[in-house]
C-alpha positions as CSV (number, residue, x, y, z in Angstrom):
1,M,40.5,19.1,-2.1
2,I,43.8,17.3,-1.3
3,W,42.3,14.0,-2.5
4,D,41.0,15.6,-5.6
5,T,44.3,17.1,-6.5
6,W,46.2,13.9,-5.8
7,M,43.8,11.9,-8.0
8,R,44.2,14.4,-10.8
9,Q,48.0,14.2,-10.7
10,T,48.1,10.4,-10.3
11,C,45.5,9.9,-13.1
12,R,47.7,11.9,-15.5
13,L,50.6,9.6,-14.7
14,F,48.6,6.5,-15.3
15,R,46.3,7.7,-18.1
16,P,45.4,5.2,-20.7
17,G,48.1,4.7,-23.3
18,R,50.9,6.4,-21.3
19,R,54.2,4.5,-21.2
20,V,55.7,4.4,-17.7
21,G,58.8,2.4,-18.6
22,A,59.9,-1.1,-17.9
23,A,58.7,-1.2,-14.3
24,A,58.1,-4.3,-12.3
25,L,54.9,-6.2,-12.7
26,S,53.7,-4.7,-9.4
27,W,53.8,-1.3,-11.0
28,V,51.7,-2.6,-13.9
29,L,49.1,-3.8,-11.5
30,V,49.2,-0.5,-9.6
31,G,48.7,1.3,-12.9
32,A,45.7,-0.8,-13.7
33,A,44.2,-0.2,-10.3
34,V,44.8,3.5,-10.5
35,S,43.3,3.7,-14.0
36,A,40.1,2.0,-12.7
37,A,40.0,4.4,-9.7
38,C,40.5,7.4,-12.1
39,S,37.5,6.2,-14.1
40,E,35.4,6.1,-11.0
41,H,36.7,9.5,-9.9
42,G,35.9,11.1,-13.2
43,T,39.5,12.2,-13.9
44,V,40.6,9.8,-16.6
45,G,42.6,10.9,-19.5
46,G,43.9,14.4,-18.7
47,E,47.0,16.1,-19.8
48,P,47.8,19.1,-17.5
49,G,45.0,21.7,-18.0
50,E,42.6,19.2,-19.5
51,E,39.0,19.5,-18.1
52,T,37.7,16.6,-16.0
53,P,34.0,15.7,-15.7
54,M,34.1,17.4,-12.3
55,D,35.5,20.6,-13.9
56,R,32.8,20.5,-16.5
57,M,30.1,20.0,-13.9
58,I,31.3,23.0,-11.9
59,A,31.5,25.2,-15.0
60,E,27.9,24.3,-15.9
61,I,26.8,25.0,-12.3
62,Q,28.4,28.5,-12.5
63,R,26.8,29.0,-16.0
64,D,23.4,28.2,-14.6
65,A,24.0,30.5,-11.6
66,G,24.6,33.3,-14.0
67,H,21.5,32.5,-16.0
68,T,19.3,32.5,-12.9
69,A,21.0,35.4,-11.1
70,S,18.1,37.9,-11.8
71,Y,15.8,35.6,-9.8
72,T,18.1,34.4,-7.1
73,G,20.5,37.3,-6.5
74,V,23.3,34.7,-6.8
75,D,25.4,35.3,-9.9
76,R,28.1,32.8,-8.9
77,I,28.2,29.9,-6.4
78,G,30.6,30.8,-3.6
79,T,34.0,29.1,-3.0
80,A,32.8,27.3,0.1
81,V,30.0,25.5,-1.7
82,I,32.1,24.8,-4.8
83,G,34.8,23.4,-2.5
84,A,32.2,21.1,-0.9
85,L,31.1,19.9,-4.4
86,R,34.7,19.2,-5.5
87,A,35.5,17.3,-2.3
88,T,32.4,15.0,-2.7
89,A,32.7,12.1,-5.1
90,R,29.2,12.2,-6.7
91,E,29.7,8.8,-8.3
92,E,29.6,7.2,-4.9
93,F,25.9,8.4,-4.6
94,V,24.5,7.1,-7.8
95,P,23.7,3.5,-8.9
96,P,26.5,1.6,-10.6
97,R,24.7,1.8,-14.0
98,S,24.7,5.6,-13.8
99,R,28.3,6.2,-12.7
100,S,29.3,7.3,-16.2
101,L,26.7,10.1,-15.8
102,A,27.5,11.1,-12.3
103,Y,28.9,14.5,-13.2
104,A,26.3,15.4,-15.8
105,N,24.3,18.4,-14.7
106,H,20.9,16.7,-14.5
107,P,19.1,14.5,-12.0
108,L,19.5,10.7,-12.0
109,P,17.2,8.0,-10.8
110,I,18.3,6.2,-7.6
111,G,15.4,3.7,-7.3
112,H,12.1,3.6,-5.4
113,G,10.8,6.4,-7.6
114,Q,13.4,8.9,-6.2
115,T,16.2,10.9,-7.8
116,I,19.5,12.5,-7.0
117,S,19.1,16.2,-7.7
118,Q,20.7,18.1,-10.6
119,P,24.1,19.4,-9.4
120,F,23.1,23.0,-10.0
121,I,20.0,22.6,-7.8
122,V,22.1,21.0,-5.1
123,A,24.5,24.0,-5.3
124,I,21.9,26.8,-5.4
125,M,19.8,25.3,-2.6
126,T,23.0,25.0,-0.5
127,E,24.2,28.5,-1.4
128,V,21.0,30.3,-0.4
129,L,21.0,28.8,3.1
130,K,24.1,30.9,3.9
131,L,25.5,28.1,6.1
132,A,28.1,28.7,8.8
133,P,30.5,26.2,10.3
134,D,28.5,26.1,13.6
135,H,25.1,25.6,12.0
136,R,22.9,22.6,12.6
137,V,20.9,21.6,9.5
138,L,17.8,19.5,8.9
139,E,17.3,17.9,5.5
140,I,14.0,16.3,4.5
141,G,14.5,13.7,1.7
142,T,17.9,12.0,2.2
143,G,17.7,10.0,-1.1
144,S,21.2,8.6,-1.7
145,G,22.8,11.0,0.8
146,Y,24.6,13.2,-1.7
147,Q,23.0,16.5,-0.5
148,A,23.6,15.6,3.1
149,A,27.3,14.9,2.3
150,I,27.6,18.4,0.8
151,L,25.9,20.0,3.8
152,S,28.1,18.1,6.2
153,R,31.2,19.8,4.8
154,L,29.7,23.3,5.5
155,A,27.9,22.8,8.8
156,A,28.6,21.3,12.2
157,E,25.7,18.8,12.3
158,V,23.4,17.4,9.7
159,Y,20.1,15.6,10.5
160,T,18.4,14.0,7.5
161,I,15.1,12.1,7.2
162,E,14.1,9.7,4.4
163,I,10.7,8.1,4.2
164,V,11.8,5.1,2.1
165,P,13.4,2.7,4.6
166,E,15.6,1.1,2.0
167,L,17.0,4.4,0.9
168,A,17.5,5.5,4.5
169,A,19.5,2.4,5.3
170,S,21.7,2.5,2.2
171,A,22.4,6.2,2.7
172,R,23.3,5.6,6.4
173,D,25.7,2.9,5.4
174,R,27.2,4.8,2.5
175,L,27.8,8.0,4.5
176,A,29.4,6.0,7.4
177,R,31.6,4.1,4.9
178,L,32.7,7.4,3.4
179,G,33.5,8.9,6.7
180,Y,30.7,11.5,7.1
181,E,30.7,11.4,10.9
182,N,28.5,14.5,11.5
183,V,25.5,13.2,9.6
184,R,22.6,11.4,11.3
185,V,20.1,9.6,9.2
186,R,16.6,8.7,10.2
187,A,14.0,6.6,8.4
188,G,10.6,8.4,8.9
189,D,8.1,11.0,7.8
190,G,9.9,14.3,7.2
191,W,6.7,16.2,7.4
192,Y,7.0,16.3,11.2
193,G,10.7,16.9,11.3
194,W,13.0,15.9,14.1
195,P,11.6,17.8,17.1
196,E,14.0,16.4,19.7
197,Q,17.0,17.9,17.9
198,A,15.4,21.3,17.2
199,P,16.0,24.2,16.7
200,F,17.8,24.1,13.4
201,D,19.7,27.0,11.8
202,S,18.7,25.8,8.4
203,I,16.2,23.4,6.9
204,M,16.3,22.0,3.3
205,I,13.4,20.1,1.9
206,T,14.2,18.2,-1.3
207,A,10.6,17.2,-2.3
208,V,7.7,19.4,-3.3
209,S,4.7,20.3,-1.2
210,D,1.8,22.7,-1.6
211,E,2.7,24.3,1.7
212,I,5.7,24.7,4.1
213,P,5.2,22.0,6.8
214,P,4.1,23.9,10.0
215,A,6.1,21.5,12.2
216,L,9.3,22.4,10.3
217,V,8.6,26.1,10.7
218,A,8.3,25.5,14.4
219,Q,11.6,23.7,14.4
220,L,13.5,26.4,12.6
221,A,15.6,28.8,14.6
222,D,14.3,32.4,14.9
223,D,17.0,33.7,12.4
224,G,16.8,30.5,10.3
225,L,16.3,29.9,6.6
226,L,14.3,27.2,4.9
227,V,14.6,26.3,1.2
228,M,12.2,24.0,-0.6
229,P,10.2,23.5,-3.8
230,L,6.7,24.8,-3.3
231,G,3.7,23.9,-5.6
232,A,1.7,21.0,-7.0
233,E,3.0,17.5,-7.7
234,H,1.8,17.6,-11.3
235,G,1.6,21.4,-11.7
236,F,3.6,24.5,-11.3
237,Q,6.5,24.3,-8.8
238,E,9.0,26.9,-7.8
239,L,12.0,26.9,-5.5
240,V,11.5,29.3,-2.5
241,V,13.4,30.5,0.5
242,Y,11.5,31.1,3.7
243,A,13.0,33.4,6.4
244,K,11.5,32.9,9.8
245,R,12.5,36.3,11.2
246,T,10.4,38.2,8.7
247,G,8.0,35.5,7.7
248,E,8.8,36.2,4.0
249,T,8.7,33.5,1.4
250,R,10.9,34.5,-1.6
251,P,10.4,32.7,-4.9
252,L,13.5,31.9,-6.9
253,F,12.7,30.0,-10.1
254,P,10.5,27.1,-11.5
255,V,11.7,23.6,-10.7
256,R,10.5,20.0,-10.9
257,F,10.7,17.7,-7.8
258,V,9.3,14.4,-6.6
259,P,6.5,14.9,-4.1
260,L,6.9,15.1,-0.3
261,T,5.1,11.9,0.8
262,G,3.8,10.8,4.2
263,N,0.8,11.4,6.5
264,R,-0.4,14.9,7.2
């Protein structure tokens, strides 16, 4: 939040076309550098009170939460999750060619047939897990690492598994470079989880399967929650929340995800 606020204020100072006086050449160079950084941060151009791409993304997330509240019981994403979204530079987790679309409320391809999820889906899947600061979370389907980065701001430890080795390696490097020290990335088959680190307070699966993987149920804490898309790869899919204590699987709303791959 401090970084986001500083960037907004600084970007207003160096917004394109603003005259900053007859400063030394070094200040001109600083202005150019900051302007480029602002473009990457999604905060270019604003007078005080002007919406940024991040602001618009958050507004659209809250709008979608309101529209789906009758299914989810969540009419507004909580301040903790919104804070995590605002503190995470989404453009760092998309390919360079897609950076101008980083804050659009839709999924984006990240290569190898995989996508970074729509921001609203990231937000609602995180919200329904009811994370606490001492929680240990398992994520299946690391992708570019964006969802793991969000989770890391809300939980004590995040363990994430990606079946595509190249994506696992790039996500590990990216998360380390950005300072996410409480995230561990493993290349492997998420169907079987990470048994040596179990139990987990929460499990998030970001790929669709026609059943909840039994190994992941076994690795979930007794009071734990699991969220995932359930259904057919080319047919109907819906987001569900599984509560281990009661054994209840609660459907939320229809979704579309890439398949959970690997050996069963």
